[in-house]
Kinemage of the C-alpha trace (Angstrom):
@kinemage 1
@onewidth
@group {chain A} dominant
@subgroup {mainchain}
@vectorlist {calphas} color= white
{ca unk a 1} P 16.758 -6.948 -5.430
{ca unk a 2} L 13.498 -7.774 -3.709
{ca unk a 3} L 12.542 -9.831 -0.702
{ca unk a 4} L 9.612 -12.090 -1.603
{ca unk a 5} L 6.805 -9.945 -0.204
{ca unk a 6} L 3.810 -10.385 -2.476
{ca unk a 7} L 0.464 -10.152 -0.707
{ca unk a 8} L -0.364 -13.606 -2.050
{ca unk a 9} L 2.538 -15.129 -0.100
{ca unk a 10} L 1.827 -12.856 2.849
{ca unk a 11} L -1.717 -14.197 3.065
{ca unk a 12} L -0.362 -17.746 3.024
{ca unk a 13} L 1.799 -16.756 5.999
{ca unk a 14} L -1.232 -15.218 7.748
{ca unk a 15} L -3.089 -18.514 7.437
{ca unk a 16} L -0.388 -20.155 9.544
{ca unk a 17} L 0.287 -17.230 11.879
{ca unk a 18} L -2.970 -15.337 12.484
{ca unk a 19} L -5.801 -16.939 14.440
{ca unk a 20} L -9.042 -17.295 12.426
{ca unk a 21} L -7.482 -15.928 9.222
{ca unk a 22} L -7.698 -19.314 7.517
{ca unk a 23} L -11.376 -19.615 8.380
{ca unk a 24} L -12.178 -16.143 7.035
{ca unk a 25} L -10.317 -16.899 3.822
{ca unk a 26} L -12.186 -20.190 3.426
{ca unk a 27} L -15.589 -18.459 3.463
{ca unk a 28} L -14.525 -15.382 1.492
{ca unk a 29} L -16.872 -16.126 -1.405
{ca unk a 30} L -19.870 -16.899 0.830
{ca unk a 31} L -19.306 -14.603 3.815
{ca unk a 32} L -22.718 -12.916 3.457
{ca unk a 33} L -24.299 -16.252 4.379
{ca unk a 34} L -22.241 -16.643 7.543
{ca unk a 35} L -22.214 -13.260 9.293
{ca unk a 36} L -22.477 -14.717 12.784
{ca unk a 37} L -19.306 -16.797 12.485
{ca unk a 38} L -17.442 -13.911 10.837
{ca unk a 39} L -18.357 -11.745 13.827
{ca unk a 40} L -17.210 -14.403 16.288
{ca unk a 41} L -13.892 -14.846 14.455
{ca unk a 42} L -13.307 -11.086 14.382
{ca unk a 43} L -14.055 -10.627 18.084
{ca unk a 44} L -11.851 -13.561 19.095
{ca unk a 45} L -8.723 -12.052 17.536
{ca unk a 46} L -8.058 -8.338 18.028
{ca unk a 47} L -5.129 -8.602 15.606
{ca unk a 48} L -7.527 -9.066 12.720
{ca unk a 49} L -8.392 -5.778 11.036
{ca unk a 50} L -11.216 -4.338 8.985
{ca unk a 51} L -8.760 -4.303 6.073
{ca unk a 52} L -8.300 -8.067 6.420
{ca unk a 53} L -12.029 -8.408 5.867
{ca unk a 54} L -11.949 -6.043 2.903
{ca unk a 55} L -8.998 -7.715 1.176
{ca unk a 56} L -10.413 -11.198 1.738
{ca unk a 57} L -14.056 -10.507 0.954
{ca unk a 58} L -14.024 -7.691 -1.609
{ca unk a 59} L -10.859 -8.160 -3.700
{ca unk a 60} L -8.919 -10.866 -5.524
{ca unk a 61} L -5.876 -10.468 -3.266
{ca unk a 62} L -6.686 -13.779 -1.620
{ca unk a 63} L -6.157 -15.704 -4.871
{ca unk a 64} L -4.218 -13.499 -7.308
{ca unk a 65} L -0.413 -13.223 -6.914
{ca unk a 66} L -0.376 -10.079 -9.064
{ca unk a 67} L -3.202 -8.153 -7.427
{ca unk a 68} L -1.908 -4.921 -5.889
{ca unk a 69} L -2.902 -4.124 -2.301
{ca unk a 70} L -2.473 -0.389 -2.864
{ca unk a 71} L -4.718 -0.485 -5.914
{ca unk a 72} L -7.306 -2.262 -3.776
{ca unk a 73} L -7.019 0.415 -1.074
{ca unk a 74} L -7.317 3.168 -3.661
{ca unk a 75} L -10.346 1.555 -5.297
{ca unk a 76} L -12.116 1.263 -1.946
{ca unk a 77} L -11.545 4.958 -1.242
{ca unk a 78} L -12.234 6.446 -4.674
{ca unk a 79} L -15.360 4.320 -5.201
{ca unk a 80} L -16.957 5.648 -2.016
{ca unk a 81} L -17.151 2.164 -0.478
{ca unk a 82} L -16.192 3.390 2.987
{ca unk a 83} L -18.692 6.255 2.853
{ca unk a 84} L -21.453 3.674 2.480
{ca unk a 85} L -19.994 1.809 5.467
{ca unk a 86} L -19.844 5.068 7.452
{ca unk a 87} L -23.514 5.784 6.728
{ca unk a 88} L -24.498 2.298 7.899
{ca unk a 89} L -22.685 2.899 11.204
{ca unk a 90} L -24.470 6.247 11.585
{ca unk a 91} L -27.863 4.663 10.928
{ca unk a 92} L -27.176 1.992 13.521
{ca unk a 93} L -26.509 4.591 16.198
{ca unk a 94} L -29.572 6.577 15.150
{ca unk a 95} L -31.980 3.624 15.174
{ca unk a 96} L -30.182 1.079 17.377
{ca unk a 97} L -30.755 -1.558 14.752
{ca unk a 98} L -28.518 -3.078 12.113
{ca unk a 99} L -30.039 -3.320 8.666
{ca unk a 100} L -28.556 -6.440 7.101
{ca unk a 101} L -29.627 -6.048 3.510
{ca unk a 102} L -26.293 -5.934 1.694
{ca unk a 103} L -22.638 -6.917 1.945
{ca unk a 104} L -21.585 -3.601 3.521
{ca unk a 105} L -22.987 -4.704 6.861
{ca unk a 106} L -20.052 -6.762 8.113
{ca unk a 107} L -17.589 -3.913 7.530
{ca unk a 108} L -19.836 -1.435 9.337
{ca unk a 109} L -20.323 -3.854 12.198
{ca unk a 110} L -16.578 -4.587 12.459
{ca unk a 111} L -15.367 -0.987 12.625
{ca unk a 112} L -18.209 -0.109 14.986
{ca unk a 113} L -17.361 -3.026 17.275
{ca unk a 114} L -13.699 -2.032 17.281
{ca unk a 115} L -14.033 1.739 17.800
{ca unk a 116} L -17.544 3.001 18.558
{ca unk a 117} L -19.281 0.299 20.571
{ca unk a 118} L -22.975 -0.094 21.309
{ca unk a 119} L -23.444 0.875 24.971
{ca unk a 120} L -26.335 3.226 24.286
{ca unk a 121} L -28.132 0.833 21.951
{ca unk a 122} L -27.617 -2.140 24.260
{ca unk a 123} L -29.147 -0.185 27.150
{ca unk a 124} L -31.955 1.042 24.920
{ca unk a 125} L -32.940 -2.519 24.025
{ca unk a 126} L -33.034 -3.435 27.720
{ca unk a 127} L -35.204 -0.409 28.478
{ca unk a 128} L -32.789 1.012 31.054
{ca unk a 129} L -31.824 4.275 29.395
{ca unk a 130} L -30.913 7.098 31.711
{ca unk a 131} L -29.888 10.705 31.280
{ca unk a 132} L -26.266 9.705 31.724
{ca unk a 133} L -26.253 7.812 28.422
{ca unk a 134} L -26.193 9.649 25.115
{ca unk a 135} L -26.204 8.414 21.567
{ca unk a 136} L -22.744 8.005 20.106
{ca unk a 137} L -22.024 10.702 17.538
{ca unk a 138} L -20.226 9.251 14.536
{ca unk a 139} L -17.929 11.945 13.141
{ca unk a 140} L -16.664 11.443 9.592
{ca unk a 141} L -13.061 12.410 10.401
{ca unk a 142} L -12.997 10.056 13.390
{ca unk a 143} L -14.317 7.221 11.254
{ca unk a 144} L -11.589 7.610 8.633
{ca unk a 145} L -8.893 8.157 11.256
{ca unk a 146} L -9.907 4.818 12.759
{ca unk a 147} L -9.859 3.205 9.327
{ca unk a 148} L -6.276 4.443 8.982
{ca unk a 149} L -5.437 2.951 12.395
{ca unk a 150} L -6.700 -0.384 11.103
{ca unk a 151} L -4.416 -0.056 8.078
{ca unk a 152} L -1.440 0.670 10.346
{ca unk a 153} L -2.177 -2.513 12.300
{ca unk a 154} L -2.245 -4.439 9.031
{ca unk a 155} L 1.083 -2.857 8.028
{ca unk a 156} L 2.725 -3.840 11.317
{ca unk a 157} L 1.798 -7.464 10.715
{ca unk a 158} L 3.218 -7.147 7.208
{ca unk a 159} L 6.379 -5.774 8.856
{ca unk a 160} L 6.727 -8.977 10.891
{ca unk a 161} L 6.430 -10.997 7.716
{ca unk a 162} L 9.061 -9.149 5.675
{ca unk a 163} L 11.511 -9.264 8.588
{ca unk a 164} L 11.140 -13.051 8.609
{ca unk a 165} L 11.652 -13.234 4.832
{ca unk a 166} L 14.769 -11.064 5.006
{ca unk a 167} L 16.209 -13.185 7.825
{ca unk a 168} L 15.652 -16.349 5.764
{ca unk a 169} L 17.672 -14.939 2.868
{ca unk a 170} L 20.425 -13.630 5.142
{ca unk a 171} L 23.675 -12.472 3.552
{ca unk a 172} L 22.602 -13.791 0.141
{ca unk a 173} L 20.084 -10.967 -0.098
{ca unk a 174} L 22.694 -8.252 0.424
{ca unk a 175} L 25.160 -9.974 -1.912
{ca unk a 176} L 22.588 -9.966 -4.720
{ca unk a 177} L 21.571 -6.439 -3.824
{ca unk a 178} L 25.137 -5.166 -4.246
{ca unk a 179} L 25.573 -7.152 -7.457
{ca unk a 180} L 22.443 -5.566 -8.920
{ca unk a 181} L 23.594 -2.047 -8.043
{ca unk a 182} L 26.995 -2.731 -9.621
{ca unk a 183} L 25.296 -4.005 -12.790
{ca unk a 184} L 23.086 -0.919 -13.001
{ca unk a 185} L 26.017 1.445 -12.562
{ca unk a 186} L 28.050 -0.407 -15.180
{ca unk a 187} L 25.206 -0.480 -17.728
{ca unk a 188} L 24.582 3.247 -17.321
{ca unk a 189} L 28.282 4.176 -17.037
{ca unk a 190} L 27.540 5.896 -13.742
{ca unk a 191} L 30.348 6.974 -11.421
{ca unk a 192} L 30.676 9.276 -8.443
{ca unk a 193} L 28.108 9.922 -5.744
{ca unk a 194} L 25.282 7.353 -5.776
{ca unk a 195} L 22.111 7.461 -3.723
{ca unk a 196} L 19.385 4.813 -3.701
{ca unk a 197} L 15.719 5.704 -3.329
{ca unk a 198} L 13.977 2.418 -2.636
{ca unk a 199} L 10.297 1.631 -3.094
{ca unk a 200} L 10.876 -1.448 -0.937
{ca unk a 201} L 11.213 -1.593 2.839
{ca unk a 202} L 14.560 -3.357 3.190
{ca unk a 203} L 17.881 -1.673 4.084
{ca unk a 204} L 20.997 -1.373 1.912
{ca unk a 205} L 24.628 -1.944 2.830
{ca unk a 206} L 27.487 0.460 2.063
{ca unk a 207} L 25.395 2.961 0.105
{ca unk a 208} L 23.245 5.966 1.019
{ca unk a 209} L 19.599 4.911 0.774
{ca unk a 210} L 16.126 6.181 1.523
{ca unk a 211} L 13.122 3.872 1.956
{ca unk a 212} L 10.499 6.159 0.486
{ca unk a 213} L 7.583 3.893 1.504
{ca unk a 214} L 8.665 3.321 5.074
{ca unk a 215} L 11.104 0.740 6.353
{ca unk a 216} L 11.107 -2.716 7.916
{ca unk a 217} L 9.690 -1.443 11.195
{ca unk a 218} L 6.970 0.706 9.627
{ca unk a 219} L 6.053 -0.107 6.016
{ca unk a 220} L 3.539 2.194 4.337
{ca unk a 221} L 0.676 1.269 2.044
{ca unk a 222} L -0.923 4.302 0.448
{ca unk a 223} L -2.358 6.108 -2.536
{ca unk a 224} L -1.300 9.020 -4.736
{ca unk a 225} L -2.154 12.687 -4.241
{ca unk a 226} L -2.503 13.080 -7.988
{ca unk a 227} L -5.349 10.609 -8.429
{ca unk a 228} L -7.084 11.042 -5.065
{ca unk a 229} L -10.532 12.621 -5.528
{ca unk a 230} L -11.963 12.192 -2.020
{ca unk a 231} L -11.731 14.874 0.663
{ca unk a 232} L -11.006 12.257 3.324
{ca unk a 233} L -8.466 10.403 1.158
{ca unk a 234} L -5.537 12.699 1.972
{ca unk a 235} L -4.791 10.809 5.196
{ca unk a 236} L -4.123 7.691 3.080
{ca unk a 237} L -1.755 9.376 0.590
{ca unk a 238} L 1.870 8.299 0.696
{ca unk a 239} L 3.144 11.875 0.758
{ca unk a 240} L 1.033 12.707 3.821
{ca unk a 241} L 2.022 9.515 5.612
{ca unk a 242} L 5.723 10.013 4.850
{ca unk a 243} L 5.619 13.471 6.422
{ca unk a 244} L 4.310 12.003 9.663
{ca unk a 245} L 7.142 9.480 10.047
{ca unk a 246} L 9.299 10.498 13.026
{ca unk a 247} L 12.601 10.088 11.162
{ca unk a 248} L 11.261 11.378 7.825
{ca unk a 249} L 13.922 12.655 5.409
{ca unk a 250} L 12.716 14.990 2.671
{ca unk a 251} L 13.910 14.181 -0.851
{ca unk a 252} L 15.673 17.519 -1.287
{ca unk a 253} L 17.721 16.866 1.854
{ca unk a 254} L 18.580 13.350 0.782
{ca unk a 255} L 19.425 14.006 -2.872
{ca unk a 256} L 20.936 17.507 -2.355
{ca unk a 257} L 21.798 18.119 -6.030
{ca unk a 258} L 19.102 19.346 -8.409
{ca unk a 259} L 20.535 17.906 -11.633
{ca unk a 260} L 21.149 14.183 -11.657
{ca unk a 261} L 21.143 11.101 -13.801
{ca unk a 262} L 18.176 8.999 -12.725
{ca unk a 263} L 18.268 5.203 -12.921
{ca unk a 264} L 14.990 3.311 -12.558
{ca unk a 265} L 14.768 -0.437 -12.033
{ca unk a 266} L 12.122 -2.777 -10.651
{ca unk a 267} L 9.366 -0.178 -10.378
{ca unk a 268} L 5.905 -0.688 -11.846
{ca unk a 269} L 5.173 2.974 -12.711
{ca unk a 270} L 1.611 2.558 -11.552
{ca unk a 271} L -0.632 5.524 -10.822
{ca unk a 272} L -0.299 5.221 -7.065
{ca unk a 273} L 3.268 6.569 -7.175
{ca unk a 274} L 2.759 9.218 -9.852
{ca unk a 275} L 3.403 12.085 -7.457
{ca unk a 276} L 6.793 10.620 -6.556
{ca unk a 277} L 7.812 9.932 -10.164
{ca unk a 278} L 6.785 13.464 -11.097
{ca unk a 279} L 8.824 14.973 -8.263
{ca unk a 280} L 11.923 12.907 -9.022
{ca unk a 281} L 11.875 13.659 -12.740
{ca unk a 282} L 10.914 17.332 -12.594
{ca unk a 283} L 12.843 18.418 -9.497
{ca unk a 284} L 15.854 16.097 -9.401
{ca unk a 285} L 16.379 14.941 -13.001
{ca unk a 286} L 17.787 17.277 -15.610
{ca unk a 287} L 20.251 14.806 -17.062
{ca unk a 288} L 19.808 11.325 -18.538
{ca unk a 289} L 16.997 9.106 -17.300
{ca unk a 290} L 17.853 5.411 -17.548
{ca unk a 291} L 15.042 2.877 -17.473
{ca unk a 292} L 16.541 -0.537 -16.830
{ca unk a 293} L 14.705 -3.832 -17.135
{ca unk a 294} L 15.313 -7.581 -17.128
{ca unk a 295} L 13.808 -10.314 -19.273
{ca unk a 296} L 11.957 -13.192 -17.630
{ca unk a 297} L 11.168 -16.748 -18.718
{ca unk a 298} L 13.022 -16.248 -21.978
{ca unk a 299} L 10.665 -13.453 -23.063
{ca unk a 300} L 11.686 -9.885 -23.838
{ca unk a 301} L 10.090 -7.367 -21.485
{ca unk a 302} L 11.184 -4.288 -23.443
{ca unk a 303} L 7.862 -3.578 -25.156
{ca unk a 304} L 5.863 -4.009 -21.954
{ca unk a 305} L 8.316 -1.882 -19.993
{ca unk a 306} L 8.442 0.781 -22.718
{ca unk a 307} L 4.644 1.037 -22.634
{ca unk a 308} L 4.605 1.497 -18.851
{ca unk a 309} L 7.268 4.205 -18.988
{ca unk a 310} L 5.557 6.012 -21.867
{ca unk a 311} L 2.191 5.956 -20.100
{ca unk a 312} L 3.797 7.382 -16.988
{ca unk a 313} L 5.395 10.232 -18.965
{ca unk a 314} L 2.123 11.031 -20.715
{ca unk a 315} L 0.631 11.717 -17.299
{ca unk a 316} L 3.403 13.828 -15.778
{ca unk a 317} L 5.042 15.650 -18.734
{ca unk a 318} L 3.736 17.647 -21.704
{ca unk a 319} L 6.747 16.957 -23.919
{ca unk a 320} L 6.181 14.052 -26.351
{ca unk a 321} L 7.829 10.905 -25.060
{ca unk a 322} L 9.441 10.114 -28.416
{ca unk a 323} L 11.276 13.460 -28.312
{ca unk a 324} L 12.839 12.485 -24.987
{ca unk a 325} L 14.004 9.175 -26.462
{ca unk a 326} L 15.307 10.776 -29.675
{ca unk a 327} L 17.224 13.416 -27.712
{ca unk a 328} L 18.857 10.786 -25.493
{ca unk a 329} L 17.104 12.085 -22.374
{ca unk a 330} L 15.433 8.696 -21.938
{ca unk a 331} L 17.513 5.540 -22.409
{ca unk a 332} L 16.457 1.901 -22.006
{ca unk a 333} L 19.060 -0.592 -20.772
{ca unk a 334} L 18.679 -4.335 -20.392
{ca unk a 335} L 20.068 -5.823 -17.160
{ca unk a 336} L 20.799 -9.488 -16.537
{ca unk a 337} L 18.180 -11.062 -14.308
{ca unk a 338} L 19.698 -12.038 -10.952
């Protein structure tokens, strides 16, 4: 059971709740022609983040209900986008002049304005440099640490939003949540000790649960260790960020037993969680793995779901997927859509 937390709806909420967000969204396709007003809007509201600018200006998140924020984050990191931004900030502090020749400028300006400033360059332009002023040294690690701080600010705003959505649904949410769990247990003939590992941020009632991606107060957006190729990308991986949570519970402490039936439902099996799927299946599986799905709009989702599961297994296991199905290690079960 999910709270309605798509980024598409979240951005609609931001339009009503975050000063200047609506304006930035309205010029997202022409922002390179309006740098001055973008800068004014960004300065006026310290709650806006560099990631707001990236999601609005460089991705389809603003218009596409199915676009994945974590995929967008991963693409920005793996493509080297932020390294180009970093180099533009460095050049500014070397030459005391912004070179506005491409669409990287506004991101370099924004993170510089927020974290590095321009005291030296401002004094240089006025001709009042003294020995007490030195050029700001832009350190790569500091730059990416600050970029992570911006992501945390974005996540905290997202936290406000999902709390509001959960409150709107009230007891109905937990009723449907329990009903779904009961349906999954019945379909898979599961009894005994049950533990829920949730990819969502919401709590559960009357069952042991672990929010693996953070909780309502501190949701986590991140990428996968397995597909990260950048030396600075580790700080954005979900595994790294989970370890730094103050009340972090390791999977082996939560699950306890090493051989379990695993029941999957409502997960996308995308690459950004491959490390977690691999750990669950290899370290805590050992028995039957149930992959449960629901049909939508009168259309069977089995083939689509089967393809996603098979692609995931091809990445994390050497054994042919069909062997797992034939041996009864992998079972697909249809669940009524709630």
